[in-house]
C-alpha positions, 0 to 999 in steps of 0.5 A: 101827391102820388103821380104816375108817369105813363110810357113816353113821359120823360123820367128826368122830369121826376127829379123836378118834382121832389115833393111828390111820390112818382112811379112809372108805368114801367116800374110797376109792370103796367107798361103793357096795359091799355089806356082804360086798364092803366087808368083803372089800375092807377086809380085802384092804387091811389094815384092822384095824377097821370102824366102822359104824352098821349094826346088822344087819351081824351078821345079814346076814354070816357074821362068824366067818370075817372077819379084820377087827374090827367096832365098831357104833355104834347111832346115826348122830346125831353129837350122841348119839355125842358123848356116848358118845366114851369108850365108843367109844374104849374099844371101838376100843382093846379090840376083838380081831381078828375081834371084834365090839362094839356101842356102845349110843347 
């Protein structure tokens, strides 16, 4: 799958998803895009999943019309996220197109 990590998503998580193609918003020069612009750019570039730590995204954007699936990590703390790796991988593997999953951390 083609996955985009939003600002705040710990980059070390990338190493734990070796079968996926992963880029960060920063690497693509999208780190200054607002949420709606970022979602649009990601969809136009063919990204299937956005991994973000922005828990307010579902309230800030109309996600019903989006093609990209969204996985929200409820923390930016890498030590806390490391304890939930199996749940995060399961969420990424199971999220459906247009889907939205929050991983409590």
